[in-house]
C-alpha positions as CSV (number, residue, x, y, z in Angstrom):
1,M,-34.4,38.5,11.0
2,P,-34.6,38.9,7.1
3,P,-35.2,35.9,5.5
4,P,-32.3,33.9,4.1
5,T,-30.6,34.5,0.6
6,P,-32.1,32.1,-2.0
7,I,-29.2,30.2,-3.7
8,S,-29.1,30.4,-7.6
9,I,-29.4,27.3,-9.4
10,P,-27.5,28.0,-11.8
11,L,-24.8,29.1,-10.4
12,F,-24.6,25.9,-8.1
13,A,-24.7,23.7,-11.2
14,S,-22.0,25.7,-12.3
15,T,-20.0,25.7,-9.5
16,Q,-20.1,22.0,-9.4
17,L,-19.7,21.8,-13.1
18,T,-15.8,23.6,-12.4
19,L,-15.3,21.2,-9.3
20,L,-16.0,18.2,-11.8
21,H,-13.6,19.0,-14.2
22,E,-10.6,19.9,-11.7
23,E,-11.5,16.4,-10.5
24,H,-11.7,14.6,-13.5
25,A,-8.4,16.6,-14.4
26,A,-6.7,15.3,-11.5
27,E,-7.7,11.5,-12.1
28,V,-6.3,11.7,-16.0
29,S,-3.5,12.9,-14.3
30,S,-3.0,10.4,-12.2
31,S,-3.9,7.8,-14.7
32,K,-0.9,9.0,-16.8
33,L,1.2,7.7,-14.1
34,A,0.0,4.4,-13.5
35,S,0.3,3.9,-17.6
36,T,3.9,4.5,-17.1
37,A,4.1,2.0,-13.4
38,A,7.1,0.7,-14.3
39,T,9.3,3.8,-13.8
40,V,7.2,5.1,-10.8
41,S,9.3,5.2,-7.6
42,P,8.4,4.4,-4.2
43,A,8.4,7.7,-3.4
44,T,5.6,8.6,-6.1
45,R,3.4,6.1,-5.4
46,R,3.7,7.1,-1.5
47,T,3.0,10.6,-2.3
48,L,-0.1,9.4,-4.7
49,Q,-1.3,7.7,-2.1
50,A,-1.1,10.8,0.1
51,T,-3.2,12.7,-2.3
52,G,-5.5,10.3,-2.7
53,Y,-4.9,8.4,-6.1
54,A,-3.1,5.3,-5.0
55,L,-3.0,2.5,-2.1
56,T,0.5,0.6,-1.7
57,G,1.8,-1.8,0.2
58,L,-0.8,-4.3,-0.5
59,I,-1.1,-8.2,-0.8
60,L,-3.9,-10.6,-2.4
61,S,-5.2,-12.3,0.7
62,Q,-8.5,-13.6,-0.6
63,C,-10.4,-14.4,-3.6
64,R,-14.0,-15.4,-4.5
65,T,-16.2,-15.3,-7.0
66,G,-19.3,-12.4,-6.8
67,L,-21.8,-11.5,-8.9
68,G,-22.0,-12.1,-12.5
69,G,-18.9,-14.7,-12.5
70,R,-16.9,-11.6,-11.4
71,V,-13.8,-12.7,-9.7
72,V,-13.7,-10.2,-6.1
73,G,-10.2,-10.0,-4.6
74,E,-9.5,-8.9,-0.8
75,F,-6.4,-7.1,-0.8
76,A,-4.9,-6.6,3.1
77,P,-1.8,-4.6,4.1
78,D,1.6,-6.3,3.7
79,P,2.4,-7.5,7.1
80,A,6.4,-7.3,6.0
81,V,6.3,-3.7,5.1
82,A,3.5,-2.6,7.9
83,S,5.0,-0.2,10.6
84,E,3.8,-0.8,14.7
85,E,1.5,2.4,14.2
86,S,-0.4,0.8,11.7
87,R,-1.2,-1.8,13.8
88,A,-4.2,-2.8,15.6
89,A,-3.7,-4.3,19.2
90,D,-3.6,-7.9,18.5
91,G,-0.6,-6.9,15.4
92,T,-3.2,-7.2,12.7
93,P,-1.8,-4.6,10.4
94,H,-4.6,-1.6,9.2
95,L,-4.6,0.2,5.8
96,G,-2.8,3.3,6.1
97,S,-5.2,6.8,4.7
98,H,-6.1,6.7,1.4
99,G,-8.5,7.9,-0.5
100,I,-10.1,5.2,-3.0
101,R,-14.0,4.5,-2.3
102,V,-16.3,2.2,-3.1
103,G,-17.0,2.6,-7.2
104,D,-13.4,3.8,-7.9
105,V,-12.1,2.1,-10.7
106,V,-8.5,0.9,-10.4
107,R,-5.7,-1.1,-11.2
108,V,-3.5,-3.5,-9.2
109,S,0.3,-3.8,-10.1
110,D,2.9,-5.9,-8.9
111,V,5.7,-3.6,-7.5
112,A,8.7,-6.0,-7.8
113,G,7.8,-6.7,-11.9
114,A,8.5,-2.4,-12.2
115,G,11.6,-2.4,-14.4
116,K,12.0,-6.0,-14.5
117,K,14.4,-7.4,-17.5
118,V,12.9,-9.9,-19.5
119,G,14.1,-12.5,-21.5
120,G,13.8,-15.6,-23.3
121,K,10.8,-16.7,-25.6
122,D,8.8,-14.0,-27.6
123,K,5.3,-15.8,-25.6
124,D,7.5,-15.4,-21.9
125,K,8.1,-11.9,-22.7
126,E,4.4,-10.8,-23.6
127,K,3.2,-12.2,-20.2
128,D,5.8,-10.3,-18.4
129,K,4.9,-7.2,-19.8
130,D,0.4,-7.6,-19.3
131,A,1.9,-8.5,-15.8
132,E,3.5,-5.5,-15.2
133,K,0.5,-3.5,-16.6
134,G,-1.8,-5.0,-13.8
135,V,-5.4,-5.8,-14.2
136,E,-8.3,-3.4,-13.9
137,G,-11.4,-3.8,-11.2
138,V,-13.4,-1.6,-9.5
139,V,-13.7,-1.2,-5.7
140,T,-16.8,-3.0,-3.9
141,R,-16.0,-2.0,-0.6
142,T,-12.9,-1.1,1.8
143,G,-12.3,-1.3,5.5
144,D,-9.6,-0.6,8.2
145,R,-7.8,-4.3,7.4
146,A,-8.6,-4.3,3.8
147,V,-10.4,-3.1,0.3
148,W,-12.3,-5.6,-2.1
149,I,-12.0,-5.4,-5.7
150,A,-13.8,-6.8,-8.3
151,F,-12.2,-8.0,-11.9
152,G,-14.0,-8.8,-15.2
153,R,-16.1,-7.3,-17.7
154,Q,-18.9,-4.3,-17.2
155,G,-22.1,-5.6,-16.9
156,G,-21.2,-9.1,-15.6
157,G,-20.3,-11.8,-18.0
158,G,-17.4,-13.0,-15.9
159,M,-13.6,-12.6,-17.1
160,S,-11.7,-13.4,-20.0
161,K,-8.9,-16.0,-19.8
162,E,-6.1,-12.8,-20.3
163,D,-7.7,-11.1,-16.8
164,D,-7.7,-14.5,-15.1
165,E,-4.0,-14.9,-15.3
166,A,-3.1,-12.0,-14.4
167,V,-5.5,-11.7,-11.2
168,E,-4.0,-15.0,-11.0
169,E,-0.3,-13.5,-11.2
170,L,-0.8,-11.5,-8.0
171,W,-0.5,-14.1,-5.5
172,G,2.5,-14.0,-3.5
173,K,3.3,-10.2,-4.8
174,K,3.9,-7.1,-3.3
175,V,1.3,-4.7,-5.5
176,W,-0.4,-1.4,-5.0
177,A,-3.9,0.0,-6.5
178,I,-3.8,3.1,-8.3
179,K,-7.4,4.9,-9.1
180,L,-7.7,5.5,-13.1
181,A,-10.1,8.0,-14.3
182,N,-13.9,6.9,-14.5
183,D,-15.2,8.6,-17.6
184,V,-18.6,7.4,-17.4
185,T,-19.5,8.3,-13.8
186,Y,-17.8,11.6,-15.0
187,R,-20.2,12.1,-17.9
188,R,-23.3,11.1,-15.8
189,Y,-22.7,13.8,-13.0
190,V,-21.9,16.7,-15.8
191,G,-25.0,15.5,-17.6
192,W,-26.9,16.0,-14.1
193,S,-25.3,19.5,-13.4
194,I,-26.4,20.7,-16.2
195,G,-29.4,19.6,-16.8
196,F,-30.2,20.3,-13.5
197,G,-29.0,24.0,-14.0
198,F,-30.7,24.2,-17.3
199,G,-34.1,22.9,-16.1
200,F,-34.7,25.6,-13.3
201,G,-34.1,28.2,-16.0
202,F,-37.6,26.6,-17.4
203,G,-39.4,25.3,-14.2
204,F,-38.9,23.2,-11.0
205,G,-40.3,20.1,-11.9
206,F,-37.8,19.5,-14.7
207,G,-34.6,20.5,-13.3
208,F,-36.0,18.4,-10.1
209,G,-37.2,15.0,-12.4
210,F,-33.7,15.5,-14.3
211,G,-31.8,15.4,-10.9
212,I,-33.4,12.6,-10.1
213,T,-33.0,10.6,-12.7
214,G,-29.3,11.5,-13.3
215,C,-28.6,10.1,-9.2
216,V,-30.8,6.8,-10.0
217,T,-28.7,6.3,-13.2
218,D,-25.1,7.0,-11.5
219,F,-25.5,4.6,-8.2
220,G,-27.1,2.2,-10.5
221,L,-30.5,2.1,-9.8
222,G,-32.5,2.7,-12.9
């Protein structure tokens, strides 16, 4: 039996770079839709969920303080809009199919605030505008019945007053979460792929060391 054909490491790294560029371009495209959330229709939100870039039909069910003073919100399916097929035997609604993963940067926005006319004082108008924009956070955990999102500054330090008020505005409202382009993780993976392929051109040790360092850094272990 002939030995298996060895995989070309530079070709593998080049393929990974191409896939990374395509995935990042798709995330950027979905982020542009998020920036115009006031004009996104329910059909568009469902399409974004079907393609893995959003999660609709949510309500804020619980809040707690996590590490670094960040507020962690638990978002569960809205029982008012959950179908019978998406409920467990005890009647508890389950999340629909989606592509939101741990580590994704998402923006949570009020569905009912889209296209709402505002009036009154300028301060009230600015507050309504910020509420429509939503609040950004990082997915820390996902499950069948809920998704957990941490809000606050990167690297800890708690939340600003504006972010804290934005999270408080989510109570009792129907919300949706959309995945945003994560440039930090993208740049780390690109650097790892380039270094991995480049390193094997000069020797196994350099490429292997660079690859392990990139992985450790990306997952927050180094």
